[in-house]
N, C-alpha and C positions, 0 to 999 in steps of 0.2 A: 504494500500500500504506500502511495506517495505521501510525503509530509505536506501539511498545508503550506501554502505560499501566502505571505502577508505583504501587502502594499499599503502605503499611507499617502494620502493626499490631504491638502489643506485648502480650505475655503472659508470665507467669512460672509456673513449676511449684513445687509445695510438697508436702510429705508431711503429710497430715492426721493427727490424733491416732489414728485407727484403722489407720494404716499405708498407706492408699491414697494414690496420687499424684494430685493435682488441679491444675487450671490456674486462673489468675486474671488479670484485666486490671487489678487494683488494685495499687498500689505504695505501700509505706510510705516514711517518711523515709529509712530505711537503704538503700532500693533506688534512690533517685533519682540518686545519682552514677553508678552503673552504667548506669541507664537513659539518662542524658544521653550517656554515651560511646557506647552502642549506637545511639542516635538520630543522633548525628553520623556514625557509620560508615554507617548506612543512607542518610543524606542524600548522602554522598559516593558510595556505590555507585549510587544512582539517578541522581545528576547525571552521573557518568561514562558511564552507559549511555544517558542521554537526549541526550548531545552527539554521539553516533555518527551 
């Protein structure tokens, strides 16, 4: 049996000027610290499952 393959992507949601909620894969400077924390958590999650 093949081992699971994990892939991680990042996106953020925002409210556009017309009020609709949109998604983006682009991050500004103010988002980078939070993105770093989430990326570290994702790495830990994948690592823990890959070692099983």
